[in-house]
C-alpha positions as CSV (number, residue, x, y, z in Angstrom):
1,M,-36.7,106.8,-31.3
2,G,-39.7,108.9,-30.4
3,V,-41.5,111.4,-32.0
4,I,-40.2,115.2,-31.4
5,H,-42.9,117.7,-30.8
6,E,-41.2,120.3,-33.1
7,R,-41.5,124.1,-31.2
8,I,-39.0,126.3,-33.0
9,R,-39.5,129.9,-33.7
10,R,-39.6,130.6,-37.4
11,G,-39.8,133.5,-39.8
12,I,-39.3,136.8,-38.2
13,P,-41.2,137.9,-35.0
14,G,-44.7,138.6,-35.5
15,F,-44.6,136.5,-38.8
16,P,-43.6,133.2,-37.8
17,L,-43.8,131.8,-41.6
18,G,-41.3,129.0,-42.1
19,F,-39.1,128.7,-45.3
20,Y,-36.6,126.2,-46.1
21,N,-34.3,126.1,-49.5
22,Q,-32.1,123.3,-49.1
23,A,-30.0,120.7,-51.0
24,R,-28.4,117.6,-49.9
25,K,-25.4,115.6,-51.9
26,R,-25.9,112.2,-50.5
27,E,-28.7,109.9,-50.9
28,G,-30.5,108.8,-47.6
29,I,-29.2,111.3,-45.6
30,C,-31.9,112.5,-42.8
31,I,-32.8,116.0,-43.6
32,T,-35.4,116.5,-40.7
33,P,-36.0,113.5,-37.9
34,L,-39.4,112.3,-37.0
35,H,-41.5,115.0,-35.6
36,Y,-44.6,117.0,-35.5
37,H,-45.8,120.4,-35.3
38,N,-49.3,122.2,-35.5
39,D,-48.7,123.7,-39.0
40,L,-49.5,122.9,-42.6
41,E,-46.2,121.7,-44.4
42,F,-45.6,121.8,-48.2
43,I,-42.6,120.4,-49.7
44,L,-41.5,120.7,-53.3
45,P,-38.6,119.1,-54.9
46,L,-36.8,121.1,-57.6
47,K,-34.2,118.5,-58.2
48,G,-33.7,114.9,-57.3
49,T,-36.2,113.0,-55.1
50,A,-37.3,113.6,-51.5
51,R,-38.2,110.5,-49.6
52,L,-41.0,111.4,-46.7
53,L,-41.7,109.2,-43.9
54,L,-45.5,110.3,-43.4
55,N,-47.3,108.9,-40.4
56,G,-45.7,105.7,-40.9
57,E,-45.7,105.3,-44.6
58,T,-43.0,106.0,-47.2
59,H,-43.5,108.3,-50.3
60,F,-41.1,109.4,-52.7
61,I,-41.8,112.8,-54.1
62,Q,-40.2,113.6,-57.1
63,A,-38.8,117.0,-58.7
64,G,-41.9,119.3,-59.9
65,V,-44.4,117.5,-57.3
66,L,-45.7,119.6,-54.6
67,C,-46.6,117.4,-51.2
68,A,-48.8,118.9,-48.4
69,Y,-49.3,117.5,-45.0
70,H,-51.1,118.7,-42.0
71,A,-50.9,119.5,-38.3
72,G,-50.1,116.9,-35.8
73,V,-49.1,114.3,-38.4
74,P,-45.5,112.8,-37.5
75,H,-43.1,112.8,-40.3
76,A,-39.5,112.8,-41.4
77,L,-37.8,113.5,-44.5
78,Y,-34.5,112.2,-46.4
79,A,-32.8,112.8,-49.6
80,G,-34.0,109.9,-51.9
81,S,-31.1,110.5,-54.2
82,S,-27.8,111.6,-54.5
83,D,-28.6,115.3,-55.4
84,T,-31.7,116.7,-53.7
85,H,-32.8,120.2,-53.8
86,Y,-36.0,121.3,-52.4
87,L,-38.2,124.2,-51.0
88,C,-40.3,123.9,-47.9
89,L,-43.0,126.2,-46.2
90,V,-44.4,125.6,-42.9
91,I,-47.4,127.5,-42.2
92,P,-48.8,128.1,-38.6
93,K,-52.5,128.7,-38.1
94,E,-51.8,132.0,-36.7
95,L,-50.9,133.7,-40.0
96,L,-54.3,132.7,-41.3
97,L,-57.0,132.6,-38.5
98,L,-57.4,136.4,-38.6
99,D,-61.3,137.0,-38.3
100,P,-63.4,134.5,-36.3
101,E,-66.3,135.7,-38.5
102,N,-64.9,135.2,-41.9
103,T,-66.5,132.3,-44.0
104,M,-63.3,131.2,-45.4
105,Q,-61.6,130.9,-42.1
106,Q,-64.9,128.9,-40.9
107,Q,-65.3,126.5,-43.6
108,L,-61.9,126.0,-45.0
109,I,-58.9,127.3,-43.0
110,E,-60.1,126.0,-39.4
111,P,-61.2,122.5,-40.7
112,L,-57.7,122.0,-42.4
113,Y,-56.0,122.9,-39.0
114,T,-58.2,120.8,-37.0
115,G,-57.9,117.7,-39.5
116,T,-61.7,118.0,-40.5
117,L,-60.6,118.6,-44.1
118,Q,-56.9,117.6,-45.8
119,L,-54.9,118.8,-48.6
120,A,-54.3,116.2,-51.3
121,L,-51.1,114.7,-50.6
122,T,-49.5,115.6,-53.9
123,T,-50.3,118.0,-56.8
124,Q,-48.4,118.7,-60.0
125,E,-51.0,122.0,-60.8
126,D,-49.1,124.3,-62.9
127,R,-50.7,127.2,-60.9
128,I,-50.2,125.9,-57.3
129,I,-46.8,125.1,-58.2
130,S,-45.9,128.6,-59.5
131,L,-47.6,129.9,-56.5
132,V,-45.5,128.2,-54.2
133,Q,-42.4,129.3,-56.3
134,E,-43.4,133.0,-55.8
135,I,-43.9,132.6,-52.1
136,S,-40.4,131.3,-51.7
137,A,-38.8,133.9,-53.5
138,L,-40.7,136.6,-51.6
139,C,-39.3,134.6,-48.4
140,K,-35.9,136.0,-48.9
141,D,-37.1,139.1,-47.3
142,I,-40.0,138.4,-45.1
143,Q,-40.0,141.7,-43.3
144,K,-40.5,143.6,-46.8
145,N,-43.2,141.0,-48.2
146,K,-44.9,140.1,-45.0
147,Y,-48.4,141.7,-46.0
148,F,-48.0,140.4,-49.5
149,L,-47.1,137.1,-48.4
150,T,-50.3,136.7,-46.0
151,A,-52.6,137.3,-49.3
152,M,-50.6,134.6,-51.2
153,L,-51.1,132.1,-48.5
154,F,-54.8,132.7,-48.5
155,Q,-54.5,132.1,-52.1
156,L,-52.8,129.0,-52.0
157,L,-55.3,127.4,-50.0
158,A,-58.3,128.9,-52.2
159,L,-56.3,127.4,-55.2
160,Y,-56.4,123.9,-53.5
161,E,-60.2,124.2,-53.1
162,H,-60.6,125.7,-56.4
163,K,-58.8,122.9,-58.1
164,G,-60.7,120.2,-56.0
165,L,-57.6,119.0,-53.9
166,I,-59.3,119.3,-50.7
167,C,-61.5,116.8,-49.3
168,Q,-63.1,115.6,-46.0
169,S,-60.6,113.5,-43.5
170,K,-61.1,109.9,-43.1
171,A,-60.9,110.3,-39.7
172,P,-62.5,113.8,-38.9
173,V,-62.4,113.4,-35.2
174,P,-59.2,114.7,-33.7
175,S,-57.1,112.2,-31.5
176,P,-57.2,112.6,-27.6
177,V,-53.6,113.9,-28.1
178,H,-54.7,116.8,-30.7
179,A,-57.5,117.4,-28.8
180,A,-55.1,118.1,-25.4
181,I,-53.0,120.0,-27.5
182,S,-55.6,122.4,-28.6
183,Y,-57.3,122.5,-25.5
184,M,-54.0,123.8,-23.7
185,E,-53.4,126.5,-26.7
186,R,-57.1,127.6,-26.0
187,N,-56.6,128.4,-22.3
188,L,-52.8,129.4,-22.2
189,S,-54.0,132.2,-19.8
190,E,-55.6,129.7,-17.3
191,H,-54.5,127.2,-15.1
192,I,-54.2,123.8,-16.8
193,D,-54.1,120.8,-15.0
194,L,-54.5,116.9,-16.1
195,Q,-58.2,116.9,-14.7
196,G,-59.1,119.7,-17.1
197,I,-57.6,118.3,-19.9
198,S,-59.1,114.8,-19.4
199,R,-62.6,116.4,-19.1
200,Y,-61.9,118.5,-22.5
201,E,-60.9,115.1,-24.1
202,S,-64.1,113.3,-23.3
């Protein structure tokens, strides 16, 4: 089975924040099949265990442990116990890349989306867990809370940095596939052909 490039619409028009609050009652059931997307994703089990297949490796995420993974990384999610309940946030870069001259954007946010920097896979930091729960609560009415949510998403990444939970990637150079995707996204209004993509990759 191949890896699906997920391109679904999340959130509301103009504010595509993905939020999921789901429960599964049967161990081993597939929640999301193997896929990748160009967003940051956070999973917080509230009850039971989530079994995460991430870039070919299996991780069991216990209740109260926040898991984060990156743009372009293939992943699949399964219920790791007979009673699994979890929260999930999927954060597209367009919500955070607001000002190309902003230092936080240049030195923290852009590198997280390109893969130069990476978030710690898991954390149990109380302030971060509490913030994710607050964000999740506000997602019940995204339209009403979208400006407050934007501020809290910046705070979430700032907290990761403040707590020392961001490091240089072991493989900071994007793969040819990621480079090609980045090229196409930056040139949507232009004529795109295979020759142009190959030049960009090289």
